[in-house]
VEXKOL-181416 format. One record per residue: residue number from 1; x, y, z of N, C-alpha, C in turn. Coordinates in pm, 1 decimal. Example, Ala and Ser with C-alpha at 12.3 -4.5 7.8 and 13.67 -1.06 7.14 Angstrom:
# VEXKOL-181416
+-----+----------+----------+----------+----------+----------+----------+----------+----------+----------+
:   n :      n_X :      n_Y :      n_Z :     ca_X :     ca_Y :     ca_Z :      c_X :      c_Y :      c_Z :
+-----+----------+----------+----------+----------+----------+----------+----------+----------+----------+
:   1 :   1319.0 :   -569.0 :    780.0 :   1230.0 :   -450.0 :    780.0 :   1320.0 :   -330.0 :    780.0 :
:   2 :   1285.0 :   -225.0 :    708.0 :   1367.0 :   -106.0 :    714.0 :   1290.0 :      3.0 :    787.0 :
+-----+----------+----------+----------+----------+----------+----------+----------+----------+----------+
END
This chain:
# VEXKOL-181416
+-----+----------+----------+----------+----------+----------+----------+----------+----------+----------+
:   n :      n_X :      n_Y :      n_Z :     ca_X :     ca_Y :     ca_Z :      c_X :      c_Y :      c_Z :
+-----+----------+----------+----------+----------+----------+----------+----------+----------+----------+
:   1 :   5373.5 :   3899.3 :  -1747.9 :   5475.3 :   3846.3 :  -1659.7 :   5421.2 :   3845.9 :  -1516.2 :
:   2 :   5443.0 :   3736.3 :  -1448.3 :   5395.1 :   3722.0 :  -1311.0 :   5478.8 :   3806.9 :  -1215.4 :
:   3 :   5410.7 :   3855.5 :  -1114.3 :   5478.6 :   3932.6 :  -1009.9 :   5573.8 :   3840.5 :   -933.5 :
:   4 :   5697.6 :   3884.2 :   -909.2 :   5789.6 :   3799.1 :   -832.7 :   5736.8 :   3776.0 :   -691.3 :
:   5 :   5762.6 :   3658.6 :   -639.7 :   5716.9 :   3624.5 :   -504.9 :   5794.4 :   3706.1 :   -402.2 :
:   6 :   5722.0 :   3760.0 :   -305.4 :   5786.1 :   3829.4 :   -193.7 :   5751.3 :   3752.9 :    -66.3 :
:   7 :   5830.9 :   3767.0 :     38.8 :   5801.1 :   3695.2 :    163.6 :   5658.1 :   3725.5 :    210.4 :
:   8 :   5596.0 :   3625.1 :    270.6 :   5458.9 :   3639.2 :    319.1 :   5444.2 :   3576.8 :    456.7 :
:   9 :   5338.1 :   3617.3 :    525.2 :   5297.3 :   3556.5 :    651.3 :   5149.3 :   3522.9 :    639.1 :
:  10 :   5103.0 :   3432.1 :    724.1 :   4960.1 :   3401.5 :    729.4 :   4902.8 :   3477.1 :    847.9 :
:  11 :   4796.8 :   3551.3 :    822.6 :   4728.8 :   3624.3 :    928.7 :   4580.2 :   3591.4 :    923.7 :
:  12 :   4512.9 :   3611.2 :   1035.4 :   4370.0 :   3582.5 :   1046.7 :   4318.0 :   3658.5 :   1168.4 :
:  13 :   4194.1 :   3632.5 :   1203.6 :   4138.0 :   3686.7 :   1326.8 :   4102.1 :   3570.8 :   1418.0 :
:  14 :   4135.2 :   3584.4 :   1545.3 :   4100.1 :   3483.9 :   1644.6 :   3948.1 :   3471.8 :   1648.6 :
:  15 :   3898.2 :   3351.2 :   1643.1 :   3753.7 :   3328.2 :   1636.6 :   3681.2 :   3375.6 :   1761.4 :
:  16 :   3741.7 :   3359.7 :   1878.9 :   3672.4 :   3391.8 :   2002.7 :   3677.2 :   3538.9 :   2040.0 :
:  17 :   3791.2 :   3606.4 :   2018.5 :   3798.3 :   3746.2 :   2063.0 :   3822.8 :   3846.4 :   1951.3 :
:  18 :   3842.8 :   3799.0 :   1828.8 :   3855.6 :   3889.0 :   1715.4 :   3992.9 :   3950.6 :   1695.1 :
:  19 :   4088.2 :   3920.8 :   1782.6 :   4222.0 :   3978.2 :   1769.1 :   4286.9 :   3935.3 :   1638.6 :
:  20 :   4368.6 :   4023.2 :   1581.8 :   4451.7 :   3986.4 :   1468.5 :   4559.9 :   3892.1 :   1520.6 :
:  21 :   4580.0 :   3781.5 :   1449.8 :   4679.4 :   3681.9 :   1489.8 :   4762.1 :   3640.4 :   1368.7 :
:  22 :   4881.3 :   3586.2 :   1396.7 :   4974.4 :   3543.9 :   1292.6 :   5017.3 :   3400.7 :   1319.7 :
:  23 :   5026.5 :   3320.7 :   1212.7 :   5067.6 :   3182.3 :   1222.9 :   5217.0 :   3174.4 :   1252.7 :
:  24 :   5254.1 :   3092.8 :   1352.3 :   5394.5 :   3076.8 :   1391.3 :   5451.8 :   2948.9 :   1329.2 :
:  25 :   5582.0 :   2932.0 :   1340.8 :   5648.9 :   2812.2 :   1289.4 :   5597.5 :   2685.8 :   1358.6 :
:  26 :   5549.2 :   2699.3 :   1481.0 :   5497.2 :   2584.7 :   1555.9 :   5354.0 :   2549.7 :   1516.2 :
:  27 :   5293.8 :   2629.1 :   1426.8 :   5156.1 :   2604.4 :   1385.6 :   5053.5 :   2662.3 :   1480.7 :
:  28 :   5099.3 :   2743.4 :   1576.1 :   5009.4 :   2810.4 :   1670.1 :   4985.6 :   2953.3 :   1621.0 :
:  29 :   4905.3 :   3026.6 :   1692.6 :   4872.5 :   3163.7 :   1655.3 :   4927.3 :   3260.7 :   1759.4 :
:  30 :   4993.1 :   3366.5 :   1713.4 :   5052.9 :   3465.8 :   1802.8 :   4985.0 :   3600.2 :   1784.3 :
:  31 :   4974.5 :   3674.4 :   1893.9 :   4922.5 :   3810.9 :   1888.2 :   5028.1 :   3909.7 :   1839.1 :
:  32 :   5153.7 :   3871.0 :   1849.4 :   5266.3 :   3955.6 :   1810.4 :   5314.0 :   3914.9 :   1671.6 :
:  33 :   5302.2 :   4004.9 :   1575.2 :   5339.1 :   3974.4 :   1436.8 :   5486.5 :   3940.4 :   1421.1 :
:  34 :   5570.0 :   3984.9 :   1513.4 :   5712.6 :   3954.1 :   1501.9 :   5740.0 :   3804.6 :   1521.3 :
:  35 :   5642.7 :   3730.2 :   1573.2 :   5657.6 :   3586.2 :   1593.1 :   5607.3 :   3505.4 :   1473.4 :
:  36 :   5560.5 :   3574.3 :   1370.2 :   5502.3 :   3506.4 :   1254.4 :   5607.2 :   3427.7 :   1177.0 :
:  37 :   5564.3 :   3315.4 :   1123.7 :   5646.4 :   3235.5 :   1033.1 :   5652.6 :   3309.3 :    899.9 :
:  38 :   5773.0 :   3341.7 :    854.8 :   5789.5 :   3410.4 :    726.1 :   5807.6 :   3303.6 :    618.4 :
:  39 :   5722.2 :   3309.1 :    518.4 :   5719.5 :   3210.0 :    411.5 :   5797.4 :   3263.7 :    292.3 :
:  40 :   5895.6 :   3187.1 :    248.1 :   5989.0 :   3234.0 :    145.9 :   5960.1 :   3183.5 :      5.0 :
:  41 :   5870.3 :   3084.1 :     -8.7 :   5838.7 :   3031.5 :   -141.6 :   5687.2 :   3021.6 :   -159.1 :
:  42 :   5640.3 :   3023.8 :   -284.1 :   5495.8 :   3008.3 :   -306.3 :   5442.6 :   2875.4 :   -252.9 :
:  43 :   5523.3 :   2771.3 :   -261.2 :   5480.2 :   2639.0 :   -212.8 :   5463.4 :   2639.3 :    -60.6 :
:  44 :   5559.5 :   2699.4 :     10.1 :   5548.0 :   2709.8 :    155.6 :   5426.2 :   2793.4 :    193.9 :
:  45 :   5403.4 :   2900.1 :    120.4 :   5288.7 :   2987.4 :    148.3 :   5157.8 :   2911.5 :    128.7 :
:  46 :   5147.5 :   2834.3 :     21.4 :   5025.8 :   2757.4 :     -4.9 :   5001.5 :   2654.2 :    104.3 :
:  47 :   5108.0 :   2585.2 :    147.1 :   5094.2 :   2485.0 :    254.5 :   5051.0 :   2550.3 :    385.9 :
:  48 :   5112.3 :   2661.8 :    420.9 :   5079.4 :   2728.8 :    547.1 :   4935.9 :   2780.5 :    544.8 :
:  49 :   4894.0 :   2836.0 :    431.4 :   4756.2 :   2884.5 :    421.6 :   4657.2 :   2768.9 :    431.6 :
:  50 :   4688.7 :   2656.1 :    369.9 :   4601.4 :   2538.6 :    380.0 :   4591.6 :   2490.4 :    524.0 :
:  51 :   4703.5 :   2489.8 :    596.0 :   4703.2 :   2448.8 :    737.3 :   4619.2 :   2544.8 :    821.1 :
:  52 :   4630.5 :   2673.8 :    792.9 :   4553.2 :   2773.5 :    867.2 :   4403.9 :   2761.0 :    837.5 :
:  53 :   4371.7 :   2738.0 :    712.5 :   4231.2 :   2724.4 :    671.9 :   4168.3 :   2600.7 :    736.1 :
:  54 :   4249.3 :   2502.6 :    769.7 :   4199.8 :   2379.2 :    832.6 :   4174.9 :   2395.7 :    982.7 :
:  55 :   4181.1 :   2518.8 :   1032.8 :   4157.8 :   2544.9 :   1175.1 :   4034.9 :   2635.2 :   1194.7 :
:  56 :   3918.0 :   2596.0 :   1140.9 :   3801.4 :   2684.1 :   1149.2 :   3750.9 :   2707.6 :   1291.0 :
:  57 :   3786.8 :   2622.6 :   1385.7 :   3744.2 :   2641.7 :   1523.6 :   3832.3 :   2738.2 :   1601.2 :
:  58 :   3942.3 :   2783.6 :   1539.1 :   4035.6 :   2874.4 :   1607.0 :   4038.3 :   3013.3 :   1545.4 :
:  59 :   4039.7 :   3018.4 :   1410.9 :   4053.6 :   3147.3 :   1342.6 :   3950.8 :   3160.4 :   1231.2 :
:  60 :   3933.4 :   3283.3 :   1188.3 :   3844.0 :   3311.4 :   1076.8 :   3918.3 :   3399.3 :    976.3 :
:  61 :   3897.0 :   3371.2 :    850.5 :   3950.9 :   3453.2 :    743.3 :   4100.3 :   3452.8 :    724.9 :
:  62 :   4167.8 :   3338.4 :    734.9 :   4312.8 :   3340.5 :    715.1 :   4347.9 :   3380.5 :    571.7 :
:  63 :   4455.4 :   3454.8 :    557.7 :   4503.3 :   3494.3 :    425.3 :   4652.7 :   3523.9 :    432.1 :
:  64 :   4714.2 :   3530.5 :    315.0 :   4856.6 :   3560.6 :    304.1 :   4875.7 :   3710.6 :    293.0 :
:  65 :   4975.0 :   3762.2 :    363.2 :   5006.9 :   3904.8 :    359.8 :   5154.2 :   3921.4 :    326.3 :
:  66 :   5183.0 :   4010.0 :    231.9 :   5321.7 :   4038.8 :    195.4 :   5392.1 :   4111.8 :    308.8 :
:  67 :   5517.8 :   4077.1 :    329.3 :   5601.5 :   4144.5 :    429.2 :   5740.9 :   4165.1 :    371.2 :
:  68 :   5814.5 :   4253.4 :    434.6 :   5957.7 :   4263.4 :    408.6 :   6024.8 :   4226.0 :    540.9 :
:  69 :   6152.8 :   4200.4 :    535.9 :   6225.1 :   4164.2 :    657.2 :   6317.3 :   4277.6 :    696.6 :
:  70 :   6306.9 :   4319.6 :    822.2 :   6395.4 :   4420.5 :    878.3 :   6449.0 :   4364.4 :   1008.8 :
:  71 :   6579.8 :   4350.1 :   1015.7 :   6645.6 :   4289.3 :   1132.3 :   6587.4 :   4151.3 :   1160.8 :
:  72 :   6553.0 :   4078.3 :   1053.4 :   6501.4 :   3943.3 :   1067.9 :   6356.8 :   3933.3 :   1109.7 :
:  73 :   6287.7 :   4045.8 :   1120.4 :   6147.7 :   4045.8 :   1163.7 :   6057.8 :   4089.7 :   1049.3 :
:  74 :   5936.8 :   4031.8 :   1041.0 :   5845.9 :   4071.7 :    933.8 :   5789.0 :   4211.9 :    957.1 :
:  75 :   5787.5 :   4289.5 :    850.0 :   5731.4 :   4424.5 :    853.2 :   5631.7 :   4434.3 :    738.7 :
:  76 :   5514.1 :   4483.8 :    767.0 :   5408.6 :   4493.9 :    665.8 :   5451.7 :   4582.4 :    549.2 :
:  77 :   5410.6 :   4542.2 :    429.9 :   5438.0 :   4624.0 :    312.3 :   5313.3 :   4695.7 :    263.0 :
:  78 :   5198.0 :   4667.1 :    322.6 :   5072.5 :   4731.2 :    284.8 :   5010.0 :   4797.3 :    407.8 :
:  79 :   4938.8 :   4902.7 :    385.7 :   4878.6 :   4980.7 :    494.4 :   4788.2 :   4895.4 :    583.3 :
:  80 :   4704.0 :   4813.2 :    522.9 :   4611.4 :   4731.3 :    602.3 :   4687.5 :   4646.8 :    703.5 :
:  81 :   4793.3 :   4581.3 :    658.2 :   4869.3 :   4495.0 :    748.4 :   4946.0 :   4575.7 :    852.0 :
:  82 :   4994.3 :   4692.3 :    813.2 :   5063.0 :   4777.9 :    910.5 :   4967.7 :   4815.1 :   1023.6 :
:  83 :   4844.6 :   4845.8 :    990.1 :   4744.8 :   4879.3 :   1093.0 :   4713.9 :   4758.9 :   1179.8 :
:  84 :   4699.5 :   4642.2 :   1118.8 :   4670.7 :   4520.8 :   1196.7 :   4785.6 :   4488.3 :   1291.4 :
:  85 :   4909.7 :   4512.1 :   1248.2 :   5025.8 :   4483.2 :   1332.6 :   5038.4 :   4580.6 :   1449.7 :
:  86 :   4983.4 :   4700.0 :   1435.1 :   4993.8 :   4800.6 :   1541.6 :   4895.9 :   4777.8 :   1654.5 :
:  87 :   4787.2 :   4709.5 :   1627.4 :   4689.5 :   4683.2 :   1731.8 :   4554.5 :   4742.0 :   1696.3 :
:  88 :   4455.4 :   4721.2 :   1782.1 :   4319.1 :   4766.6 :   1753.9 :   4312.8 :   4915.1 :   1722.1 :
:  89 :   4220.0 :   4950.8 :   1634.8 :   4209.5 :   5089.7 :   1592.1 :   4152.7 :   5180.9 :   1700.7 :
:  90 :   4106.4 :   5124.4 :   1811.5 :   4060.9 :   5210.6 :   1920.1 :   4175.7 :   5250.2 :   2012.3 :
:  91 :   4298.4 :   5198.9 :   1984.0 :   4416.8 :   5246.6 :   2054.2 :   4453.5 :   5382.5 :   1996.3 :
:  92 :   4520.5 :   5464.2 :   2073.4 :   4563.6 :   5593.6 :   2023.1 :   4692.3 :   5577.3 :   1942.8 :
:  93 :   4680.8 :   5597.0 :   1810.6 :   4793.3 :   5590.3 :   1717.8 :   4798.5 :   5721.8 :   1642.1 :
:  94 :   4916.3 :   5766.6 :   1608.6 :   4930.3 :   5880.6 :   1518.6 :   4856.6 :   6003.5 :   1564.3 :
:  95 :   4761.8 :   6052.3 :   1481.1 :   4688.3 :   6175.1 :   1510.5 :   4615.5 :   6169.0 :   1644.3 :
:  96 :   4556.8 :   6052.6 :   1673.6 :   4483.2 :   6040.2 :   1798.6 :   4575.0 :   6059.2 :   1918.5 :
:  97 :   4694.8 :   6003.7 :   1910.4 :   4789.5 :   6014.1 :   2019.6 :   4833.3 :   6160.1 :   2037.6 :
:  98 :   4859.2 :   6228.2 :   1926.7 :   4899.4 :   6368.5 :   1931.4 :   4788.4 :   6454.0 :   1991.6 :
:  99 :   4663.3 :   6426.9 :   1953.6 :   4550.5 :   6505.7 :   2004.7 :   4535.7 :   6488.2 :   2155.7 :
: 100 :   4569.2 :   6369.7 :   2208.7 :   4560.9 :   6345.4 :   2351.9 :   4663.0 :   6427.3 :   2429.0 :
: 101 :   4776.3 :   6457.4 :   2366.5 :   4884.5 :   6528.8 :   2435.9 :   4871.4 :   6679.4 :   2427.0 :
: 102 :   4771.6 :   6730.4 :   2358.3 :   4755.3 :   6875.7 :   2342.1 :   4685.1 :   6934.3 :   2461.2 :
+-----+----------+----------+----------+----------+----------+----------+----------+----------+----------+
END
């Protein structure tokens, strides 16, 4: 039995600066994951991924990422995406932030 479809977003890395970016409803790329276009059907997801893949001069490695919706905003359901949504790993998150305050 196939896994039921869950909402998805298209994410990639900006070609010039490497930032994690998310495809918006306008077909542009946002640094803020909350601006991502949430795809509700497999057909919409396939179309959005094809559109993203057709932008090799802007982004690299576009792929679909599962999300859930909280207050209408996409929230990562996998650790990798949660980390990408939080920002670069050289920022102080979690343990690193606590160690700075000691």
